[in-house]
N, CA, C, O and CB atoms as a CASP TS submission, in Angstrom:
PFRMAT TS
TARGET T0000
AUTHOR 0000-0000-0000
METHOD Language model
MODEL 1
PARENT N/A
ATOM      1  N   MET     1     242.856  41.022 -61.933  1.00  0.00           N
ATOM      2  CA  MET     1     241.937  42.102 -62.143  1.00  0.00           C
ATOM      3  C   MET     1     242.731  43.325 -62.582  1.00  0.00           C
ATOM      4  O   MET     1     243.670  43.726 -61.894  1.00  0.00           O
ATOM      5  CB  MET     1     241.112  42.388 -60.868  1.00  0.00           C
ATOM      6  N   GLN     2     242.383  43.911 -63.688  1.00  0.00           N
ATOM      7  CA  GLN     2     243.052  45.105 -64.213  1.00  0.00           C
ATOM      8  C   GLN     2     242.314  46.340 -63.716  1.00  0.00           C
ATOM      9  O   GLN     2     241.119  46.490 -63.970  1.00  0.00           O
ATOM     10  CB  GLN     2     243.108  45.083 -65.776  1.00  0.00           C
ATOM     11  N   MET     3     243.019  47.235 -63.003  1.00  0.00           N
ATOM     12  CA  MET     3     242.410  48.455 -62.494  1.00  0.00           C
ATOM     13  C   MET     3     243.276  49.644 -62.867  1.00  0.00           C
ATOM     14  O   MET     3     244.463  49.513 -63.165  1.00  0.00           O
ATOM     15  CB  MET     3     242.213  48.380 -60.966  1.00  0.00           C
ATOM     16  N   PHE     4     242.645  50.803 -62.839  1.00  0.00           N
ATOM     17  CA  PHE     4     243.373  52.026 -63.138  1.00  0.00           C
ATOM     18  C   PHE     4     244.190  52.503 -61.943  1.00  0.00           C
ATOM     19  O   PHE     4     245.233  53.131 -62.124  1.00  0.00           O
ATOM     20  CB  PHE     4     242.409  53.112 -63.574  1.00  0.00           C
ATOM     21  N   VAL     5     243.739  52.218 -60.734  1.00  0.00           N
ATOM     22  CA  VAL     5     244.431  52.651 -59.520  1.00  0.00           C
ATOM     23  C   VAL     5     244.732  51.436 -58.649  1.00  0.00           C
ATOM     24  O   VAL     5     243.987  50.455 -58.654  1.00  0.00           O
ATOM     25  CB  VAL     5     243.582  53.691 -58.735  1.00  0.00           C
ATOM     26  N   GLU     6     245.815  51.511 -57.913  1.00  0.00           N
ATOM     27  CA  GLU     6     246.135  50.464 -56.950  1.00  0.00           C
ATOM     28  C   GLU     6     245.351  50.727 -55.669  1.00  0.00           C
ATOM     29  O   GLU     6     245.365  51.854 -55.174  1.00  0.00           O
ATOM     30  CB  GLU     6     247.669  50.406 -56.666  1.00  0.00           C
ATOM     31  N   PRO     7     244.672  49.731 -55.117  1.00  0.00           N
ATOM     32  CA  PRO     7     243.909  49.955 -53.888  1.00  0.00           C
ATOM     33  C   PRO     7     244.842  50.176 -52.701  1.00  0.00           C
ATOM     34  O   PRO     7     245.852  49.491 -52.539  1.00  0.00           O
ATOM     35  CB  PRO     7     242.975  48.765 -53.612  1.00  0.00           C
ATOM     36  N   SER     8     244.471  51.157 -51.875  1.00  0.00           N
ATOM     37  CA  SER     8     245.264  51.416 -50.672  1.00  0.00           C
ATOM     38  C   SER     8     244.945  50.405 -49.577  1.00  0.00           C
ATOM     39  O   SER     8     245.828  50.001 -48.821  1.00  0.00           O
ATOM     40  CB  SER     8     245.014  52.841 -50.162  1.00  0.00           C
ATOM     41  N   CYS     9     243.682  49.999 -49.494  1.00  0.00           N
ATOM     42  CA  CYS     9     243.221  49.041 -48.487  1.00  0.00           C
ATOM     43  C   CYS     9     242.118  48.172 -49.087  1.00  0.00           C
ATOM     44  O   CYS     9     241.497  48.531 -50.088  1.00  0.00           O
ATOM     45  CB  CYS     9     242.712  49.775 -47.207  1.00  0.00           C
ATOM     46  N   ILE    10     241.891  47.035 -48.458  1.00  0.00           N
ATOM     47  CA  ILE    10     240.792  46.161 -48.840  1.00  0.00           C
ATOM     48  C   ILE    10     239.949  45.928 -47.594  1.00  0.00           C
ATOM     49  O   ILE    10     240.451  45.462 -46.572  1.00  0.00           O
ATOM     50  CB  ILE    10     241.310  44.805 -49.451  1.00  0.00           C
ATOM     51  N   TYR    11     238.652  46.259 -47.688  1.00  0.00           N
ATOM     52  CA  TYR    11     237.744  46.110 -46.563  1.00  0.00           C
ATOM     53  C   TYR    11     236.722  45.028 -46.883  1.00  0.00           C
ATOM     54  O   TYR    11     236.093  45.051 -47.941  1.00  0.00           O
ATOM     55  CB  TYR    11     237.043  47.449 -46.234  1.00  0.00           C
ATOM     56  N   LEU    12     236.561  44.083 -45.966  1.00  0.00           N
ATOM     57  CA  LEU    12     235.612  42.992 -46.118  1.00  0.00           C
ATOM     58  C   LEU    12     234.403  43.269 -45.241  1.00  0.00           C
ATOM     59  O   LEU    12     234.522  43.376 -44.021  1.00  0.00           O
ATOM     60  CB  LEU    12     236.260  41.630 -45.757  1.00  0.00           C
ATOM     61  N   HIS    13     233.244  43.383 -45.866  1.00  0.00           N
ATOM     62  CA  HIS    13     231.989  43.531 -45.121  1.00  0.00           C
ATOM     63  C   HIS    13     231.533  42.124 -44.768  1.00  0.00           C
ATOM     64  O   HIS    13     231.117  41.368 -45.646  1.00  0.00           O
ATOM     65  CB  HIS    13     230.882  44.315 -45.957  1.00  0.00           C
ATOM     66  N   ARG    14     231.607  41.769 -43.496  1.00  0.00           N
ATOM     67  CA  ARG    14     231.393  40.381 -43.082  1.00  0.00           C
ATOM     68  C   ARG    14     229.937  39.969 -43.036  1.00  0.00           C
ATOM     69  O   ARG    14     229.638  38.776 -43.088  1.00  0.00           O
ATOM     70  CB  ARG    14     231.997  40.160 -41.744  1.00  0.00           C
ATOM     71  N   ASP    15     229.023  40.922 -42.941  1.00  0.00           N
ATOM     72  CA  ASP    15     227.599  40.586 -42.906  1.00  0.00           C
ATOM     73  C   ASP    15     227.114  40.181 -44.297  1.00  0.00           C
ATOM     74  O   ASP    15     227.720  40.522 -45.313  1.00  0.00           O
ATOM     75  CB  ASP    15     226.771  41.778 -42.375  1.00  0.00           C
ATOM     76  N   ILE    16     226.021  39.454 -44.309  1.00  0.00           N
ATOM     77  CA  ILE    16     225.425  39.010 -45.568  1.00  0.00           C
ATOM     78  C   ILE    16     224.813  40.214 -46.286  1.00  0.00           C
ATOM     79  O   ILE    16     224.219  41.091 -45.659  1.00  0.00           O
ATOM     80  CB  ILE    16     224.350  37.906 -45.318  1.00  0.00           C
ATOM     81  N   VAL    17     224.970  40.237 -47.611  1.00  0.00           N
ATOM     82  CA  VAL    17     224.423  41.315 -48.430  1.00  0.00           C
ATOM     83  C   VAL    17     223.491  40.722 -49.474  1.00  0.00           C
ATOM     84  O   VAL    17     223.808  39.709 -50.097  1.00  0.00           O
ATOM     85  CB  VAL    17     225.554  42.136 -49.104  1.00  0.00           C
ATOM     86  N   ASP    18     222.344  41.355 -49.661  1.00  0.00           N
ATOM     87  CA  ASP    18     221.422  40.972 -50.723  1.00  0.00           C
ATOM     88  C   ASP    18     222.055  41.357 -52.059  1.00  0.00           C
ATOM     89  O   ASP    18     222.298  42.536 -52.317  1.00  0.00           O
ATOM     90  CB  ASP    18     220.020  41.656 -50.538  1.00  0.00           C
ATOM     91  N   PHE    19     222.316  40.381 -52.892  1.00  0.00           N
ATOM     92  CA  PHE    19     223.034  40.638 -54.143  1.00  0.00           C
ATOM     93  C   PHE    19     222.162  41.269 -55.220  1.00  0.00           C
ATOM     94  O   PHE    19     222.627  41.482 -56.340  1.00  0.00           O
ATOM     95  CB  PHE    19     223.615  39.356 -54.666  1.00  0.00           C
ATOM     96  N   ARG    20     220.916  41.569 -54.906  1.00  0.00           N
ATOM     97  CA  ARG    20     220.107  42.355 -55.828  1.00  0.00           C
ATOM     98  C   ARG    20     220.450  43.831 -55.719  1.00  0.00           C
ATOM     99  O   ARG    20     220.039  44.635 -56.555  1.00  0.00           O
ATOM    100  CB  ARG    20     218.618  42.137 -55.558  1.00  0.00           C
ATOM    101  N   LYS    21     221.209  44.187 -54.680  1.00  0.00           N
ATOM    102  CA  LYS    21     221.632  45.578 -54.520  1.00  0.00           C
ATOM    103  C   LYS    21     222.581  45.965 -55.646  1.00  0.00           C
ATOM    104  O   LYS    21     223.439  45.184 -56.059  1.00  0.00           O
ATOM    105  CB  LYS    21     222.309  45.792 -53.147  1.00  0.00           C
ATOM    106  N   SER    22     222.407  47.180 -56.127  1.00  0.00           N
ATOM    107  CA  SER    22     223.275  47.688 -57.185  1.00  0.00           C
ATOM    108  C   SER    22     224.403  48.508 -56.564  1.00  0.00           C
ATOM    109  O   SER    22     224.636  48.448 -55.356  1.00  0.00           O
ATOM    110  CB  SER    22     222.470  48.543 -58.202  1.00  0.00           C
ATOM    111  N   ILE    23     225.084  49.259 -57.386  1.00  0.00           N
ATOM    112  CA  ILE    23     226.181  50.108 -56.907  1.00  0.00           C
ATOM    113  C   ILE    23     225.675  51.098 -55.860  1.00  0.00           C
ATOM    114  O   ILE    23     226.360  51.349 -54.868  1.00  0.00           O
ATOM    115  CB  ILE    23     226.836  50.865 -58.084  1.00  0.00           C
ATOM    116  N   ASN    24     224.490  51.660 -56.067  1.00  0.00           N
ATOM    117  CA  ASN    24     223.950  52.631 -55.112  1.00  0.00           C
ATOM    118  C   ASN    24     223.700  52.002 -53.745  1.00  0.00           C
ATOM    119  O   ASN    24     224.034  52.596 -52.720  1.00  0.00           O
ATOM    120  CB  ASN    24     222.654  53.233 -55.648  1.00  0.00           C
ATOM    121  N   GLY    25     223.115  50.804 -53.722  1.00  0.00           N
ATOM    122  CA  GLY    25     222.850  50.124 -52.455  1.00  0.00           C
ATOM    123  C   GLY    25     224.116  49.740 -51.717  1.00  0.00           C
ATOM    124  O   GLY    25     224.197  49.873 -50.496  1.00  0.00           O
ATOM    125  N   LEU    26     225.107  49.262 -52.461  1.00  0.00           N
ATOM    126  CA  LEU    26     226.383  48.903 -51.838  1.00  0.00           C
ATOM    127  C   LEU    26     227.124  50.150 -51.356  1.00  0.00           C
ATOM    128  O   LEU    26     227.795  50.113 -50.325  1.00  0.00           O
ATOM    129  CB  LEU    26     227.261  48.114 -52.828  1.00  0.00           C
ATOM    130  N   SER    27     227.006  51.243 -52.090  1.00  0.00           N
ATOM    131  CA  SER    27     227.637  52.501 -51.669  1.00  0.00           C
ATOM    132  C   SER    27     227.048  52.993 -50.357  1.00  0.00           C
ATOM    133  O   SER    27     227.769  53.513 -49.506  1.00  0.00           O
ATOM    134  CB  SER    27     227.474  53.576 -52.752  1.00  0.00           C
ATOM    135  N   LEU    28     225.732  52.830 -50.190  1.00  0.00           N
ATOM    136  CA  LEU    28     225.097  53.213 -48.925  1.00  0.00           C
ATOM    137  C   LEU    28     225.622  52.380 -47.762  1.00  0.00           C
ATOM    138  O   LEU    28     225.824  52.907 -46.668  1.00  0.00           O
ATOM    139  CB  LEU    28     223.578  53.064 -49.027  1.00  0.00           C
ATOM    140  N   ILE    29     225.843  51.090 -47.983  1.00  0.00           N
ATOM    141  CA  ILE    29     226.404  50.234 -46.933  1.00  0.00           C
ATOM    142  C   ILE    29     227.791  50.732 -46.543  1.00  0.00           C
ATOM    143  O   ILE    29     228.114  50.808 -45.358  1.00  0.00           O
ATOM    144  CB  ILE    29     226.471  48.757 -47.402  1.00  0.00           C
ATOM    145  N   VAL    30     228.609  51.071 -47.533  1.00  0.00           N
ATOM    146  CA  VAL    30     229.959  51.567 -47.254  1.00  0.00           C
ATOM    147  C   VAL    30     229.894  52.848 -46.431  1.00  0.00           C
ATOM    148  O   VAL    30     230.626  52.997 -45.453  1.00  0.00           O
ATOM    149  CB  VAL    30     230.732  51.814 -48.567  1.00  0.00           C
ATOM    150  N   GLU    31     229.023  53.769 -46.823  1.00  0.00           N
ATOM    151  CA  GLU    31     228.964  55.060 -46.142  1.00  0.00           C
ATOM    152  C   GLU    31     228.279  54.988 -44.786  1.00  0.00           C
ATOM    153  O   GLU    31     228.732  55.630 -43.838  1.00  0.00           O
ATOM    154  CB  GLU    31     228.253  56.057 -47.008  1.00  0.00           C
ATOM    155  N   GLN    32     227.193  54.219 -44.669  1.00  0.00           N
ATOM    156  CA  GLN    32     226.419  54.216 -43.428  1.00  0.00           C
ATOM    157  C   GLN    32     226.875  53.164 -42.426  1.00  0.00           C
ATOM    158  O   GLN    32     227.037  53.477 -41.246  1.00  0.00           O
ATOM    159  CB  GLN    32     224.974  54.002 -43.741  1.00  0.00           C
ATOM    160  N   GLU    33     227.087  51.927 -42.862  1.00  0.00           N
ATOM    161  CA  GLU    33     227.452  50.871 -41.922  1.00  0.00           C
ATOM    162  C   GLU    33     228.949  50.842 -41.628  1.00  0.00           C
ATOM    163  O   GLU    33     229.359  50.635 -40.486  1.00  0.00           O
ATOM    164  CB  GLU    33     227.014  49.529 -42.462  1.00  0.00           C
ATOM    165  N   LEU    34     229.757  51.048 -42.656  1.00  0.00           N
ATOM    166  CA  LEU    34     231.207  51.009 -42.453  1.00  0.00           C
ATOM    167  C   LEU    34     231.782  52.374 -42.107  1.00  0.00           C
ATOM    168  O   LEU    34     232.925  52.476 -41.661  1.00  0.00           O
ATOM    169  CB  LEU    34     231.890  50.474 -43.692  1.00  0.00           C
ATOM    170  N   ALA    35     230.985  53.433 -42.312  1.00  0.00           N
ATOM    171  CA  ALA    35     231.428  54.814 -42.063  1.00  0.00           C
ATOM    172  C   ALA    35     232.724  55.132 -42.809  1.00  0.00           C
ATOM    173  O   ALA    35     233.653  55.728 -42.265  1.00  0.00           O
ATOM    174  CB  ALA    35     231.625  55.046 -40.556  1.00  0.00           C
ATOM    175  N   MET    36     232.751  54.714 -44.070  1.00  0.00           N
ATOM    176  CA  MET    36     233.924  54.938 -44.925  1.00  0.00           C
ATOM    177  C   MET    36     233.502  55.794 -46.114  1.00  0.00           C
ATOM    178  O   MET    36     232.316  55.946 -46.404  1.00  0.00           O
ATOM    179  CB  MET    36     234.547  53.579 -45.408  1.00  0.00           C
ATOM    180  N   ASN    37     234.495  56.346 -46.788  1.00  0.00           N
ATOM    181  CA  ASN    37     234.250  57.146 -47.975  1.00  0.00           C
ATOM    182  C   ASN    37     234.366  56.247 -49.205  1.00  0.00           C
ATOM    183  O   ASN    37     235.408  55.632 -49.433  1.00  0.00           O
ATOM    184  CB  ASN    37     235.245  58.342 -48.058  1.00  0.00           C
ATOM    185  N   ILE    38     233.309  56.173 -49.987  1.00  0.00           N
ATOM    186  CA  ILE    38     233.313  55.324 -51.181  1.00  0.00           C
ATOM    187  C   ILE    38     234.323  55.821 -52.208  1.00  0.00           C
ATOM    188  O   ILE    38     234.785  55.045 -53.044  1.00  0.00           O
ATOM    189  CB  ILE    38     231.915  55.273 -51.805  1.00  0.00           C
ATOM    190  N   TYR    39     234.668  57.101 -52.155  1.00  0.00           N
ATOM    191  CA  TYR    39     235.577  57.699 -53.130  1.00  0.00           C
ATOM    192  C   TYR    39     237.043  57.625 -52.701  1.00  0.00           C
ATOM    193  O   TYR    39     237.883  58.351 -53.233  1.00  0.00           O
ATOM    194  CB  TYR    39     235.194  59.139 -53.365  1.00  0.00           C
ATOM    195  N   SER    40     237.344  56.769 -51.763  1.00  0.00           N
ATOM    196  CA  SER    40     238.743  56.524 -51.414  1.00  0.00           C
ATOM    197  C   SER    40     239.305  55.520 -52.422  1.00  0.00           C
ATOM    198  O   SER    40     238.579  55.038 -53.292  1.00  0.00           O
ATOM    199  CB  SER    40     238.886  55.990 -49.932  1.00  0.00           C
ATOM    200  N   SER    41     240.553  55.216 -52.310  1.00  0.00           N
ATOM    201  CA  SER    41     241.152  54.261 -53.256  1.00  0.00           C
ATOM    202  C   SER    41     241.129  52.833 -52.714  1.00  0.00           C
ATOM    203  O   SER    41     241.994  52.025 -53.052  1.00  0.00           O
ATOM    204  CB  SER    41     242.594  54.666 -53.576  1.00  0.00           C
ATOM    205  N   ALA    42     240.149  52.525 -51.881  1.00  0.00           N
ATOM    206  CA  ALA    42     240.048  51.202 -51.263  1.00  0.00           C
ATOM    207  C   ALA    42     239.083  50.311 -52.038  1.00  0.00           C
ATOM    208  O   ALA    42     238.228  50.791 -52.782  1.00  0.00           O
ATOM    209  CB  ALA    42     239.593  51.326 -49.801  1.00  0.00           C
ATOM    210  N   LEU    43     239.241  49.004 -51.846  1.00  0.00           N
ATOM    211  CA  LEU    43     238.295  48.016 -52.364  1.00  0.00           C
ATOM    212  C   LEU    43     237.358  47.616 -51.233  1.00  0.00           C
ATOM    213  O   LEU    43     237.790  47.447 -50.093  1.00  0.00           O
ATOM    214  CB  LEU    43     239.035  46.765 -52.950  1.00  0.00           C
ATOM    215  N   PHE    44     236.084  47.467 -51.547  1.00  0.00           N
ATOM    216  CA  PHE    44     235.093  47.022 -50.578  1.00  0.00           C
ATOM    217  C   PHE    44     234.503  45.715 -51.097  1.00  0.00           C
ATOM    218  O   PHE    44     233.951  45.667 -52.197  1.00  0.00           O
ATOM    219  CB  PHE    44     233.977  48.109 -50.349  1.00  0.00           C
ATOM    220  N   VAL    45     234.625  44.652 -50.294  1.00  0.00           N
ATOM    221  CA  VAL    45     234.234  43.309 -50.723  1.00  0.00           C
ATOM    222  C   VAL    45     233.004  42.881 -49.931  1.00  0.00           C
ATOM    223  O   VAL    45     232.965  43.008 -48.707  1.00  0.00           O
ATOM    224  CB  VAL    45     235.404  42.290 -50.530  1.00  0.00           C
ATOM    225  N   PHE    46     231.994  42.369 -50.648  1.00  0.00           N
ATOM    226  CA  PHE    46     230.735  41.922 -50.063  1.00  0.00           C
ATOM    227  C   PHE    46     230.487  40.474 -50.481  1.00  0.00           C
ATOM    228  O   PHE    46     230.941  40.042 -51.540  1.00  0.00           O
ATOM    229  CB  PHE    46     229.552  42.841 -50.502  1.00  0.00           C
ATOM    230  N   CYS    47     229.756  39.719 -49.635  1.00  0.00           N
ATOM    231  CA  CYS    47     229.437  38.333 -49.981  1.00  0.00           C
ATOM    232  C   CYS    47     227.937  38.093 -49.831  1.00  0.00           C
ATOM    233  O   CYS    47     227.235  38.847 -49.157  1.00  0.00           O
ATOM    234  CB  CYS    47     230.235  37.346 -49.092  1.00  0.00           C
ATOM    235  N   ASN    48     227.462  37.024 -50.473  1.00  0.00           N
ATOM    236  CA  ASN    48     226.052  36.662 -50.382  1.00  0.00           C
ATOM    237  C   ASN    48     225.824  35.702 -49.214  1.00  0.00           C
ATOM    238  O   ASN    48     226.755  35.372 -48.478  1.00  0.00           O
ATOM    239  CB  ASN    48     225.570  36.029 -51.703  1.00  0.00           C
ATOM    240  N   LYS    49     224.579  35.259 -49.054  1.00  0.00           N
ATOM    241  CA  LYS    49     224.223  34.409 -47.919  1.00  0.00           C
ATOM    242  C   LYS    49     224.950  33.069 -47.936  1.00  0.00           C
ATOM    243  O   LYS    49     225.371  32.581 -46.888  1.00  0.00           O
ATOM    244  CB  LYS    49     222.733  34.173 -47.904  1.00  0.00           C
ATOM    245  N   GLN    50     225.100  32.474 -49.111  1.00  0.00           N
ATOM    246  CA  GLN    50     225.773  31.179 -49.213  1.00  0.00           C
ATOM    247  C   GLN    50     227.297  31.320 -49.198  1.00  0.00           C
ATOM    248  O   GLN    50     228.016  30.324 -49.110  1.00  0.00           O
ATOM    249  CB  GLN    50     225.333  30.464 -50.483  1.00  0.00           C
ATOM    250  N   ARG    51     227.772  32.534 -49.283  1.00  0.00           N
ATOM    251  CA  ARG    51     229.211  32.842 -49.306  1.00  0.00           C
ATOM    252  C   ARG    51     229.935  32.139 -50.454  1.00  0.00           C
ATOM    253  O   ARG    51     231.065  31.674 -50.309  1.00  0.00           O
ATOM    254  CB  ARG    51     229.854  32.444 -47.977  1.00  0.00           C
ATOM    255  N   ASP    52     229.258  32.075 -51.588  1.00  0.00           N
ATOM    256  CA  ASP    52     229.903  31.516 -52.774  1.00  0.00           C
ATOM    257  C   ASP    52     230.015  32.545 -53.906  1.00  0.00           C
ATOM    258  O   ASP    52     230.453  32.218 -55.009  1.00  0.00           O
ATOM    259  CB  ASP    52     229.128  30.294 -53.259  1.00  0.00           C
ATOM    260  N   LYS    53     229.618  33.782 -53.624  1.00  0.00           N
ATOM    261  CA  LYS    53     229.740  34.862 -54.595  1.00  0.00           C
ATOM    262  C   LYS    53     230.286  36.105 -53.904  1.00  0.00           C
ATOM    263  O   LYS    53     230.029  36.334 -52.722  1.00  0.00           O
ATOM    264  CB  LYS    53     228.374  35.163 -55.265  1.00  0.00           C
ATOM    265  N   LEU    54     231.031  36.891 -54.641  1.00  0.00           N
ATOM    266  CA  LEU    54     231.577  38.148 -54.133  1.00  0.00           C
ATOM    267  C   LEU    54     231.181  39.296 -55.039  1.00  0.00           C
ATOM    268  O   LEU    54     231.035  39.124 -56.249  1.00  0.00           O
ATOM    269  CB  LEU    54     233.104  38.070 -54.010  1.00  0.00           C
ATOM    270  N   LYS    55     231.008  40.467 -54.447  1.00  0.00           N
ATOM    271  CA  LYS    55     230.891  41.709 -55.196  1.00  0.00           C
ATOM    272  C   LYS    55     231.962  42.639 -54.656  1.00  0.00           C
ATOM    273  O   LYS    55     232.117  42.794 -53.445  1.00  0.00           O
ATOM    274  CB  LYS    55     229.449  42.342 -55.075  1.00  0.00           C
ATOM    275  N   ILE    56     232.695  43.252 -55.565  1.00  0.00           N
ATOM    276  CA  ILE    56     233.772  44.165 -55.193  1.00  0.00           C
ATOM    277  C   ILE    56     233.419  45.540 -55.719  1.00  0.00           C
ATOM    278  O   ILE    56     233.091  45.702 -56.894  1.00  0.00           O
ATOM    279  CB  ILE    56     235.154  43.687 -55.748  1.00  0.00           C
ATOM    280  N   LEU    57     233.487  46.523 -54.850  1.00  0.00           N
ATOM    281  CA  LEU    57     233.153  47.900 -55.196  1.00  0.00           C
ATOM    282  C   LEU    57     234.405  48.746 -55.051  1.00  0.00           C
ATOM    283  O   LEU    57     235.107  48.650 -54.045  1.00  0.00           O
ATOM    284  CB  LEU    57     232.001  48.449 -54.303  1.00  0.00           C
ATOM    285  N   TYR    58     234.694  49.583 -56.058  1.00  0.00           N
ATOM    286  CA  TYR    58     235.842  50.478 -55.950  1.00  0.00           C
ATOM    287  C   TYR    58     235.662  51.711 -56.824  1.00  0.00           C
ATOM    288  O   TYR    58     234.890  51.701 -57.783  1.00  0.00           O
ATOM    289  CB  TYR    58     237.125  49.746 -56.334  1.00  0.00           C
ATOM    290  N   TRP    59     236.373  52.754 -56.487  1.00  0.00           N
ATOM    291  CA  TRP    59     236.366  54.027 -57.199  1.00  0.00           C
ATOM    292  C   TRP    59     237.645  54.095 -58.020  1.00  0.00           C
ATOM    293  O   TRP    59     238.740  53.984 -57.468  1.00  0.00           O
ATOM    294  CB  TRP    59     236.252  55.247 -56.210  1.00  0.00           C
ATOM    295  N   ASP    60     237.522  54.275 -59.331  1.00  0.00           N
ATOM    296  CA  ASP    60     238.713  54.321 -60.182  1.00  0.00           C
ATOM    297  C   ASP    60     239.060  55.740 -60.633  1.00  0.00           C
ATOM    298  O   ASP    60     239.697  55.929 -61.669  1.00  0.00           O
ATOM    299  CB  ASP    60     238.510  53.439 -61.397  1.00  0.00           C
ATOM    300  N   ARG    61     238.642  56.723 -59.859  1.00  0.00           N
ATOM    301  CA  ARG    61     238.863  58.161 -60.092  1.00  0.00           C
ATOM    302  C   ARG    61     237.980  58.749 -61.174  1.00  0.00           C
ATOM    303  O   ARG    61     238.045  59.951 -61.431  1.00  0.00           O
ATOM    304  CB  ARG    61     240.292  58.400 -60.455  1.00  0.00           C
ATOM    305  N   THR    62     237.167  57.943 -61.807  1.00  0.00           N
ATOM    306  CA  THR    62     236.211  58.460 -62.776  1.00  0.00           C
ATOM    307  C   THR    62     234.793  57.994 -62.474  1.00  0.00           C
ATOM    308  O   THR    62     233.836  58.745 -62.664  1.00  0.00           O
ATOM    309  CB  THR    62     236.606  58.037 -64.177  1.00  0.00           C
ATOM    310  N   VAL    63     234.658  56.763 -62.008  1.00  0.00           N
ATOM    311  CA  VAL    63     233.337  56.191 -61.750  1.00  0.00           C
ATOM    312  C   VAL    63     233.475  55.063 -60.722  1.00  0.00           C
ATOM    313  O   VAL    63     234.530  54.439 -60.610  1.00  0.00           O
ATOM    314  CB  VAL    63     232.686  55.663 -63.073  1.00  0.00           C
ATOM    315  N   VAL    64     232.395  54.812 -59.974  1.00  0.00           N
ATOM    316  CA  VAL    64     232.381  53.683 -59.045  1.00  0.00           C
ATOM    317  C   VAL    64     232.100  52.421 -59.862  1.00  0.00           C
ATOM    318  O   VAL    64     231.140  52.374 -60.631  1.00  0.00           O
ATOM    319  CB  VAL    64     231.305  53.883 -57.902  1.00  0.00           C
ATOM    320  N   GLN    65     232.935  51.410 -59.690  1.00  0.00           N
ATOM    321  CA  GLN    65     232.815  50.153 -60.418  1.00  0.00           C
ATOM    322  C   GLN    65     232.359  49.046 -59.470  1.00  0.00           C
ATOM    323  O   GLN    65     232.721  49.042 -58.294  1.00  0.00           O
ATOM    324  CB  GLN    65     234.156  49.779 -61.087  1.00  0.00           C
ATOM    325  N   ALA    66     231.574  48.122 -59.978  1.00  0.00           N
ATOM    326  CA  ALA    66     231.180  46.932 -59.222  1.00  0.00           C
ATOM    327  C   ALA    66     231.551  45.710 -60.041  1.00  0.00           C
ATOM    328  O   ALA    66     231.192  45.605 -61.214  1.00  0.00           O
ATOM    329  CB  ALA    66     229.650  46.942 -58.886  1.00  0.00           C
ATOM    330  N   ILE    67     232.261  44.799 -59.426  1.00  0.00           N
ATOM    331  CA  ILE    67     232.677  43.562 -60.080  1.00  0.00           C
ATOM    332  C   ILE    67     232.026  42.411 -59.337  1.00  0.00           C
ATOM    333  O   ILE    67     232.027  42.386 -58.107  1.00  0.00           O
ATOM    334  CB  ILE    67     234.240  43.413 -60.105  1.00  0.00           C
ATOM    335  N   ARG    68     231.474  41.466 -60.068  1.00  0.00           N
ATOM    336  CA  ARG    68     230.833  40.310 -59.440  1.00  0.00           C
ATOM    337  C   ARG    68     231.599  39.047 -59.810  1.00  0.00           C
ATOM    338  O   ARG    68     231.890  38.798 -60.980  1.00  0.00           O
ATOM    339  CB  ARG    68     229.344  40.194 -59.872  1.00  0.00           C
ATOM    340  N   LYS    69     231.915  38.264 -58.803  1.00  0.00           N
ATOM    341  CA  LYS    69     232.597  36.989 -58.999  1.00  0.00           C
ATOM    342  C   LYS    69     231.688  35.899 -58.460  1.00  0.00           C
ATOM    343  O   LYS    69     231.324  35.918 -57.284  1.00  0.00           O
ATOM    344  CB  LYS    69     234.001  36.966 -58.294  1.00  0.00           C
ATOM    345  N   ALA    70     231.322  34.953 -59.306  1.00  0.00           N
ATOM    346  CA  ALA    70     230.390  33.900 -58.910  1.00  0.00           C
ATOM    347  C   ALA    70     231.087  32.578 -58.739  1.00  0.00           C
ATOM    348  O   ALA    70     232.129  32.319 -59.342  1.00  0.00           O
ATOM    349  CB  ALA    70     229.283  33.762 -59.922  1.00  0.00           C
ATOM    350  N   LYS    71     230.496  31.740 -57.904  1.00  0.00           N
ATOM    351  CA  LYS    71     230.938  30.359 -57.682  1.00  0.00           C
ATOM    352  C   LYS    71     232.395  30.262 -57.279  1.00  0.00           C
ATOM    353  O   LYS    71     233.188  29.586 -57.933  1.00  0.00           O
ATOM    354  CB  LYS    71     230.712  29.542 -58.921  1.00  0.00           C
ATOM    355  N   ILE    72     232.739  30.934 -56.211  1.00  0.00           N
ATOM    356  CA  ILE    72     234.087  30.814 -55.688  1.00  0.00           C
ATOM    357  C   ILE    72     234.144  29.651 -54.702  1.00  0.00           C
ATOM    358  O   ILE    72     233.143  29.324 -54.064  1.00  0.00           O
ATOM    359  CB  ILE    72     234.537  32.131 -55.013  1.00  0.00           C
ATOM    360  N   LYS    73     235.281  29.046 -54.582  1.00  0.00           N
ATOM    361  CA  LYS    73     235.459  27.958 -53.623  1.00  0.00           C
ATOM    362  C   LYS    73     236.244  28.511 -52.442  1.00  0.00           C
ATOM    363  O   LYS    73     237.411  28.884 -52.568  1.00  0.00           O
ATOM    364  CB  LYS    73     236.193  26.724 -54.272  1.00  0.00           C
ATOM    365  N   MET    74     235.577  28.555 -51.287  1.00  0.00           N
ATOM    366  CA  MET    74     236.198  29.093 -50.094  1.00  0.00           C
ATOM    367  C   MET    74     237.006  27.995 -49.395  1.00  0.00           C
ATOM    368  O   MET    74     236.513  26.887 -49.184  1.00  0.00           O
ATOM    369  CB  MET    74     235.131  29.683 -49.143  1.00  0.00           C
ATOM    370  N   THR    75     238.230  28.313 -49.048  1.00  0.00           N
ATOM    371  CA  THR    75     239.058  27.354 -48.314  1.00  0.00           C
ATOM    372  C   THR    75     238.997  27.619 -46.816  1.00  0.00           C
ATOM    373  O   THR    75     239.314  26.742 -46.013  1.00  0.00           O
ATOM    374  CB  THR    75     240.510  27.415 -48.801  1.00  0.00           C
ATOM    375  N   LYS    76     238.593  28.820 -46.444  1.00  0.00           N
ATOM    376  CA  LYS    76     238.463  29.177 -45.022  1.00  0.00           C
ATOM    377  C   LYS    76     237.065  29.747 -44.795  1.00  0.00           C
ATOM    378  O   LYS    76     236.499  30.378 -45.688  1.00  0.00           O
ATOM    379  CB  LYS    76     239.570  30.211 -44.584  1.00  0.00           C
ATOM    380  N   THR    77     236.515  29.530 -43.616  1.00  0.00           N
ATOM    381  CA  THR    77     235.206  30.106 -43.304  1.00  0.00           C
ATOM    382  C   THR    77     235.416  31.461 -42.640  1.00  0.00           C
ATOM    383  O   THR    77     236.379  31.671 -41.903  1.00  0.00           O
ATOM    384  CB  THR    77     234.373  29.156 -42.381  1.00  0.00           C
ATOM    385  N   TRP    78     234.487  32.377 -42.922  1.00  0.00           N
ATOM    386  CA  TRP    78     234.553  33.721 -42.338  1.00  0.00           C
ATOM    387  C   TRP    78     233.183  34.264 -42.136  1.00  0.00           C
ATOM    388  O   TRP    78     233.028  35.386 -41.654  1.00  0.00           O
ATOM    389  CB  TRP    78     235.359  34.664 -43.210  1.00  0.00           C
TER
END
């Protein structure tokens, strides 16, 4: 993944997330449930109910970006 900034931390939101949520919905989860600042240099990782897709949210100093990765093969359960 090519990014403009190196992430300081990576946070995994372990609860299931409705993947119809956009950047605004995921940002609310970061701010309200995780009590974190979306404008930090961290990556926030979310998964769907089947845990075969990921959404990654991060701030690149200009705009909040959301990346979606589909059909991942999990080797460990979480």
